[in-house]
C-alpha positions as CSV (number, residue, x, y, z in Angstrom):
1,M,1.2,-46.6,-61.5
2,I,-1.9,-47.7,-59.6
3,F,-5.0,-47.7,-61.9
4,K,-8.7,-48.2,-61.2
5,Q,-11.6,-47.9,-63.7
6,L,-14.7,-46.9,-61.8
7,F,-18.3,-46.7,-63.1
8,E,-21.3,-44.5,-62.4
9,P,-24.4,-46.3,-63.7
10,D,-26.9,-43.5,-64.0
11,S,-24.9,-41.6,-66.6
12,C,-22.8,-44.7,-67.6
13,T,-19.7,-42.5,-66.8
14,Y,-16.2,-44.0,-66.3
15,T,-14.0,-42.2,-63.7
16,Y,-10.4,-43.2,-63.7
17,L,-8.2,-43.3,-60.6
18,L,-4.5,-43.0,-61.2
19,G,-2.1,-43.2,-58.3
20,C,1.6,-42.6,-58.0
21,Q,3.2,-45.5,-56.0
22,E,6.2,-43.4,-55.0
23,T,4.5,-40.3,-53.7
24,G,0.9,-41.5,-53.0
25,K,-0.5,-38.6,-55.1
26,T,-3.7,-39.3,-57.1
27,V,-5.8,-37.9,-59.9
28,L,-9.4,-38.7,-60.6
29,I,-10.3,-38.2,-64.3
30,D,-13.9,-37.1,-64.8
31,P,-15.3,-37.7,-61.2
32,V,-19.1,-37.7,-60.7
33,V,-20.7,-36.0,-57.7
34,D,-22.8,-39.1,-57.0
35,T,-19.8,-41.3,-56.4
36,V,-17.4,-39.0,-54.6
37,H,-17.7,-40.9,-51.3
38,R,-17.0,-44.2,-53.1
39,D,-14.0,-42.7,-54.9
40,L,-12.5,-41.2,-51.7
41,D,-13.0,-44.6,-49.9
42,M,-11.2,-46.3,-52.8
43,I,-8.2,-43.8,-52.5
44,R,-8.0,-44.3,-48.8
45,S,-8.2,-48.1,-49.1
46,L,-5.1,-48.0,-51.4
47,D,-3.2,-45.9,-48.9
48,L,-3.1,-43.0,-51.4
49,T,-3.7,-39.3,-50.9
50,P,-6.6,-37.5,-52.7
51,T,-4.7,-34.8,-54.7
52,Y,-6.4,-33.8,-58.0
53,T,-9.5,-34.0,-60.1
54,L,-9.2,-33.7,-63.9
55,E,-11.9,-33.0,-66.4
56,T,-11.9,-33.9,-70.1
57,H,-14.6,-31.3,-70.8
58,I,-17.7,-29.6,-69.5
59,H,-20.1,-32.5,-69.2
60,A,-23.8,-32.4,-70.0
61,D,-24.9,-35.8,-68.7
62,H,-23.7,-35.6,-65.1
63,I,-22.5,-33.2,-62.4
64,S,-18.8,-33.2,-61.7
65,G,-17.4,-34.3,-58.4
66,G,-14.7,-31.6,-58.4
67,V,-16.2,-29.2,-55.9
68,K,-17.3,-31.9,-53.5
69,M,-14.0,-33.6,-53.6
70,R,-12.2,-30.3,-52.9
71,A,-14.5,-29.6,-49.9
72,L,-14.0,-33.1,-48.4
73,A,-10.4,-33.7,-49.2
74,D,-8.7,-30.4,-50.2
75,T,-8.0,-31.7,-53.7
76,K,-7.1,-29.4,-56.6
77,I,-9.4,-29.0,-59.6
78,A,-7.8,-29.2,-63.1
79,I,-9.8,-28.2,-66.2
80,P,-8.7,-27.3,-69.7
81,K,-7.4,-23.8,-69.5
82,M,-9.4,-22.6,-72.6
83,E,-12.6,-23.2,-70.7
84,N,-11.6,-20.0,-68.7
85,I,-13.3,-21.2,-65.5
86,E,-12.6,-19.2,-62.4
87,C,-13.2,-22.1,-60.0
88,A,-10.4,-24.2,-61.5
89,D,-7.1,-24.4,-59.6
90,I,-5.1,-25.6,-62.5
91,G,-5.5,-24.9,-66.2
92,I,-4.6,-27.8,-68.5
93,E,-3.0,-27.1,-71.9
94,E,-1.7,-29.3,-74.8
95,G,2.1,-29.2,-74.8
96,K,2.3,-28.9,-71.0
97,V,2.7,-32.1,-69.1
98,F,0.5,-32.5,-66.1
99,E,2.5,-34.4,-63.4
100,V,0.9,-36.4,-60.6
101,G,4.0,-37.6,-58.7
102,S,5.9,-39.7,-61.2
103,I,2.9,-40.0,-63.6
104,K,3.2,-37.7,-66.6
105,I,-0.1,-36.9,-68.3
106,H,0.0,-35.4,-71.8
107,P,-3.1,-33.3,-72.7
108,L,-4.3,-33.6,-76.2
109,F,-6.7,-30.8,-77.4
110,S,-9.4,-32.8,-79.0
111,P,-12.4,-30.6,-80.1
112,G,-15.5,-31.8,-81.8
113,H,-17.7,-33.2,-79.1
114,T,-17.3,-29.9,-77.3
115,D,-15.1,-27.0,-78.4
116,A,-12.6,-27.3,-75.6
117,H,-12.5,-31.1,-75.1
118,H,-9.2,-32.6,-74.1
119,A,-8.0,-36.2,-74.0
120,Y,-5.1,-37.4,-71.9
121,L,-2.2,-39.6,-72.9
122,I,0.1,-41.6,-70.7
123,E,3.1,-43.7,-71.7
124,N,4.1,-45.9,-68.8
125,G,6.9,-47.9,-70.4
126,A,4.8,-51.0,-71.1
127,H,1.6,-49.5,-72.6
128,T,0.3,-46.3,-74.1
129,L,-3.0,-45.3,-72.5
130,L,-5.4,-42.8,-74.0
131,F,-8.2,-41.4,-71.9
132,S,-10.4,-40.3,-74.7
133,G,-13.3,-38.6,-72.8
134,D,-16.3,-38.4,-75.1
135,A,-14.4,-37.8,-78.3
136,L,-13.8,-41.5,-79.0
137,L,-16.0,-44.2,-77.4
138,I,-16.0,-48.0,-78.0
139,E,-17.3,-48.4,-81.6
140,A,-18.9,-45.0,-81.4
141,C,-18.0,-41.4,-80.6
142,G,-19.5,-38.5,-78.7
143,R,-22.4,-36.6,-80.2
144,T,-21.8,-33.2,-81.8
145,D,-25.2,-31.4,-81.6
146,F,-24.7,-29.2,-78.6
147,Q,-22.0,-27.2,-76.7
148,Q,-20.3,-26.0,-79.9
149,G,-20.0,-29.5,-81.1
150,D,-18.7,-29.9,-84.7
151,P,-18.5,-33.2,-86.6
152,A,-15.9,-32.0,-89.0
153,L,-13.6,-31.0,-86.0
154,L,-14.3,-34.4,-84.3
155,Y,-13.3,-36.2,-87.5
156,Q,-10.1,-34.2,-87.6
157,T,-9.4,-34.9,-83.9
158,I,-9.9,-38.6,-84.3
159,H,-7.8,-39.0,-87.4
160,Q,-5.0,-36.5,-86.6
161,K,-4.7,-36.9,-82.8
162,F,-5.9,-40.4,-82.1
163,F,-5.5,-42.6,-85.2
164,T,-1.8,-41.5,-85.5
165,L,-1.1,-43.2,-82.1
166,P,0.3,-46.8,-82.2
167,D,-2.4,-49.3,-83.0
168,E,-1.9,-51.1,-79.7
169,T,-2.7,-47.9,-77.7
170,L,-5.3,-48.8,-75.0
171,V,-8.3,-46.5,-75.2
172,Y,-10.3,-45.8,-72.1
173,P,-13.5,-43.9,-72.9
174,G,-15.6,-41.5,-70.9
175,H,-18.7,-43.7,-71.2
176,D,-19.9,-47.0,-72.4
177,Y,-23.6,-48.0,-72.5
178,E,-23.2,-51.8,-73.2
179,G,-20.9,-53.0,-70.4
180,R,-17.6,-52.7,-72.2
181,Q,-14.5,-51.3,-70.6
182,I,-11.7,-50.8,-73.1
183,T,-10.8,-50.7,-76.7
184,T,-7.7,-50.0,-78.8
185,I,-6.8,-47.7,-81.6
186,L,-6.7,-50.6,-84.1
187,Q,-10.1,-51.9,-83.0
188,E,-11.6,-48.5,-83.6
189,K,-10.0,-48.3,-87.0
190,Q,-11.4,-51.7,-88.0
191,R,-14.8,-51.9,-86.2
192,N,-16.1,-48.4,-85.4
193,P,-19.1,-48.1,-87.7
194,R,-18.6,-44.3,-87.9
195,L,-15.0,-44.5,-88.8
196,K,-14.0,-47.9,-90.3
197,D,-13.0,-48.6,-93.9
198,G,-11.6,-45.2,-94.5
199,M,-14.9,-43.4,-93.8
200,S,-14.7,-40.0,-95.5
201,K,-15.2,-36.8,-93.6
202,N,-18.4,-36.0,-95.6
203,D,-19.9,-39.4,-94.8
204,F,-18.9,-39.0,-91.1
205,I,-20.5,-35.6,-90.9
206,E,-23.7,-37.0,-92.5
207,I,-23.8,-39.8,-90.0
208,M,-23.3,-37.5,-87.0
209,N,-25.8,-35.0,-88.2
210,G,-28.4,-37.7,-88.7
211,L,-28.2,-39.4,-85.3
212,D,-31.4,-37.7,-84.0
213,L,-30.5,-38.4,-80.4
214,P,-32.8,-37.3,-77.5
215,Y,-32.2,-34.1,-75.6
216,P,-29.9,-34.9,-72.6
217,R,-32.1,-35.2,-69.5
218,K,-29.6,-33.4,-67.2
219,I,-28.1,-30.9,-69.6
220,D,-30.1,-27.9,-68.3
221,F,-28.6,-28.2,-64.8
222,A,-25.4,-30.2,-65.4
223,V,-23.7,-27.7,-67.8
224,P,-24.3,-24.7,-65.4
225,A,-23.1,-26.9,-62.5
226,N,-19.9,-27.9,-64.3
227,L,-19.1,-24.4,-65.3
228,L,-18.9,-24.0,-61.5
229,C,-16.7,-27.1,-61.2
230,G,-19.6,-29.2,-59.9
231,K,-21.4,-26.7,-57.7
232,C,-25.1,-27.4,-58.1
233,P,-27.3,-24.6,-59.2
234,D,-30.8,-24.0,-57.8
235,N,-32.5,-25.7,-60.7
236,V,-31.3,-29.2,-59.9
237,P,-34.4,-31.3,-59.5
238,A,-35.0,-32.7,-56.0
239,E,-34.3,-36.3,-57.1
240,Y,-30.8,-35.3,-58.1
241,R,-29.9,-32.9,-55.3
242,G,-28.8,-35.4,-52.6
243,P,-25.3,-36.0,-53.9
244,C,-24.8,-32.2,-54.2
245,E,-25.0,-31.6,-50.5
246,I,-21.8,-31.5,-48.5
247,F,-22.5,-32.1,-44.8
248,D,-20.2,-31.2,-41.9
249,R,-20.2,-34.9,-40.9
250,D,-18.7,-35.8,-44.3
251,I,-16.0,-33.3,-44.0
252,R,-15.1,-34.4,-40.5
253,R,-15.1,-38.0,-41.6
254,Y,-12.6,-37.5,-44.4
255,L,-10.4,-35.1,-42.4
256,K,-10.2,-37.8,-39.7
257,Q,-9.3,-40.5,-42.2
258,G,-6.6,-38.2,-43.6
259,D,-5.1,-37.7,-40.2
260,Q,-5.1,-41.4,-39.6
261,G,-3.3,-42.0,-42.9
């Protein structure tokens, strides 16, 4: 499996590129509209084929790159089925393996940050990899104060879905705000201040309800956009609209590159 961890600095979002070496098929987990051109260039540079985008949840802090990727490279959009989004090409469900060539991705329903959040588990023979979205971050976890968030459900998700995985499981989060890239299940059990030392559910709920975080600056247009797979609504401010636009020259560029590949 070919693997790249890519970063979008404005929202501190990690996008993950997974490529099948046998078939050339790829999936981008949590693509961001601002970095679609970079991601497509990366795929082409690796002699791979843009194939799928895959969301962990409906994001509030950035606009997805799904629609733009599909317009430029004819990729398919995969989103948790329970979101019931018409623009999705593929509905993802726990218990049903999502295959990208020889890569087998196991969805894990992981509510708490949002009500339909899913994480993705891959076992490649040498390592177990968990793409945890916003449910479990590095020494933190995703907020639970909007989009049907629920700290009790998040506590249950982390302890029943994540902390039952092998301690050496590599955890790749949806964000990090301090320049870190990776953690493990054991590290989170031992060092996460919201979870370590056998933190009780009641104490966890109290911590999460007391975070007093600022209102997300993009939520009012990011959530409506992401319910449309990344199609920008009219209320996107001018300073954020540039990446939303899909120009004919961009489409011609990527179609030409695909023909050359």
